[in-house]
C-alpha positions in Angstrom: 1.4 -16.8 3.0 0.0 -15.8 6.4 -3.5 -14.2 6.5 -3.5 -10.4 6.6 -4.0 -9.2 10.1 -3.8 -5.9 12.1 -1.3 -5.9 14.9 -0.7 -3.3 17.6 2.7 -1.7 17.1 5.2 -3.6 19.3 8.9 -4.3 19.5 8.3 -7.7 17.8 7.2 -6.0 14.6 9.4 -2.9 14.9 12.3 -4.2 12.7 9.9 -4.7 9.8 8.6 -1.1 10.2 12.1 0.3 10.3 13.1 -1.6 7.2 10.1 -0.2 5.3 11.0 3.3 6.3 14.7 2.8 5.3 13.5 1.5 1.9 11.8 4.8 1.3 8.2 4.1 2.3 6.3 6.6 4.4 3.2 5.9 6.5 1.9 9.4 5.7 1.2 10.1 2.0 0.9 13.8 2.7 4.3 14.2 4.3 7.2 12.2 2.9 9.6 13.4 5.7 7.6 11.4 8.2 9.8 8.4 7.4 13.0 10.1 8.5 11.3 11.6 11.5 10.0 8.2 12.7 13.5 6.6 12.2 15.0 9.4 14.4 12.3 8.9 17.1 12.8 5.2 17.1 16.5 5.7 17.6 15.9 8.1 20.5 13.2 6.3 22.3 11.6 3.2 20.7 9.3 2.5 23.6 8.0 6.0 23.6 7.5 6.0 19.9 5.5 2.8 20.0 3.4 4.1 22.9 2.4 7.2 20.9 1.0 5.1 18.1 -1.8 3.9 20.4 -3.4 7.0 21.8 -7.2 6.6 22.4 -7.1 9.4 24.9 -5.3 12.0 22.7 -2.4 12.5 25.1 0.2 12.8 22.4 1.8 15.9 20.9 -0.1 18.0 18.4 -0.4 16.7 14.9 1.7 18.4 12.2 -0.1 19.1 8.9 1.7 19.1 5.6 2.1 22.9 5.7 3.7 22.7 9.1 0.7 23.8 11.1 0.3 22.1 14.4 -3.3 20.8 14.9 -4.9 19.4 18.1 -4.5 15.6 18.4 -7.6 13.5 18.2 -8.1 10.2 20.0 -6.8 7.5 17.7 -4.4 4.6 17.0 -2.3 3.0 14.4 -2.3 -0.6 13.5 0.4 -2.3 11.4 -0.7 -4.5 8.6 1.0 -7.9 8.9 1.1 -11.1 6.9 4.2 -12.6 8.5 6.0 -9.6 7.3 5.4 -5.8 7.6 2.9 -4.7 4.9 1.9 -1.2 5.8 -0.1 0.7 8.4 -3.7 1.9 8.9 -4.7 4.6 11.3 -8.1 5.6 12.9 -9.0 8.8 14.6 -12.3 10.1 16.0 -14.0 12.6 18.2 -15.7 11.2 21.3 -19.5 11.4 21.2 -19.9 12.2 17.5 -19.2 10.7 14.1 -18.2 14.2 12.8 -14.6 15.4 12.4 -13.1 18.9 12.7 -12.7 20.7 9.3 -8.9 20.3 9.5 -9.1 16.5 9.6 -9.6 14.9 6.2 -11.1 11.6 7.4 -11.4 9.0 10.1 -9.1 6.4 8.5 -5.9 6.5 6.5 -3.8 3.7 5.2 -0.6 3.0 3.3 0.8 -0.3 2.0 4.5 -0.7 1.2 5.2 -0.9 -2.6 6.4 -4.5 -2.5 3.2 -5.7 -0.8 0.7 -3.8 -3.0 -2.0 -5.4 -5.2 -2.3 -8.3 -2.9 -5.5 -7.1 -1.1 -3.9 -6.0 2.1 -5.5 -2.5 2.2 -9.0 -3.9 1.6 -8.6 -6.6 4.3 -7.1 -4.1 6.7 -9.9 -1.6 6.2 -12.5 -4.5 6.6 -10.9 -5.4 9.9 -10.7 -1.8 11.2 -14.4 -1.0 10.6 -15.7 -3.1 13.5 -13.2 -1.2 15.8 -14.8 2.1 14.6 -18.2 0.7 15.3 -17.1 -0.2 18.9 -16.3 3.4 19.4 -20.0 4.3 18.8 -19.5 5.9 15.3 -22.4 5.7 12.9 -20.2 6.1 9.9 -16.6 6.8 9.0 -15.4 9.3 6.3 -12.4 8.5 4.1 -10.8 10.8 1.5 -8.5 10.2 -1.5 -7.2 11.9 -4.5 -9.2 11.8 -7.7 -6.3 10.0 -9.5 -5.8 7.4 -6.8 -7.9 4.7 -8.4 -6.5 1.9 -6.2 -7.6 3.6 -3.0 -11.0 4.3 -4.5 -11.4 0.6 -5.3 -10.4 -0.3 -1.7 -13.0 2.1 -0.2 -15.8 0.9 -2.6 -15.0 -2.8 -1.8 -15.6 -2.0 1.9 -19.0 -0.4 1.3 -17.9 3.2 0.7 -20.4 5.6 -0.9 -19.0 8.6 -2.8 -20.2 11.8 -1.2 -18.6 14.0 -3.9 -15.6 16.2 -4.7 -14.3 18.7 -2.2 -11.5 21.2 -1.8 -9.0 20.3 0.9 -8.2 22.9 3.5 -5.1 25.0 2.9 -3.1 23.1 5.5 -3.4 20.2 3.1 -2.5 22.3 0.0 -6.0 23.2 -1.0 -6.2 20.6 -3.7 -9.3 18.7 -4.9 -10.2 15.4 -3.2 -12.9 12.8 -3.1 -14.9 12.2 0.0 -16.5 8.8 0.8 -18.6 7.6 3.7 -18.9 4.0 5.0 -22.0 3.4 7.1 -21.5 1.3 10.3 -24.6 -0.7 10.9 -26.0 -0.8 14.5 -24.2 0.5 17.5 -21.6 -0.7 20.0 -24.4 -2.1 22.1 -25.5 -4.5 19.5 -24.4 -8.1 19.7 -21.4 -8.8 17.5 -22.1 -10.3 14.1 -21.1 -13.9 13.6 -17.9 -14.5 11.7 -18.0 -16.8 8.8 
């Protein structure tokens, strides 16, 4: 099996992404209809769809919350999790010049692994690979949230150095349900020399 890696969305990987969507997987665990929306967008303009997944200058359309509310888009990008086959996706969003997020944004990082690739460590390895990218953006920490009953996601976050900040009530655009908020500290700054890789 090929080592887990993060790849920038590209035509070479697009068939695997489409197949996952067609099999019922959604990259957004708050809006199941994202799968059908993405399939339609790929059919209309695959190049445009791929370009919008890498948007560090926040030029894309507003973000649609689960209740339908349109929210301002933050700088961010999606990376696909790949092991020779499509495994899932992980997204990162931020505000320039600060580690804080607007109150309508649940966290800096969100991820989803397709059911047939779960429990193989892909989410943990993907998050580990994404954290240096967040550090390069100058963030001192990242915040991740999950549901109280999502024990798998909690284990992923803890394995990557997450510290539980506590329970919180999600904003109404996300249904107002209870969630857990974690923070992962990012040592140093983007000006520090990169750590050696073992």
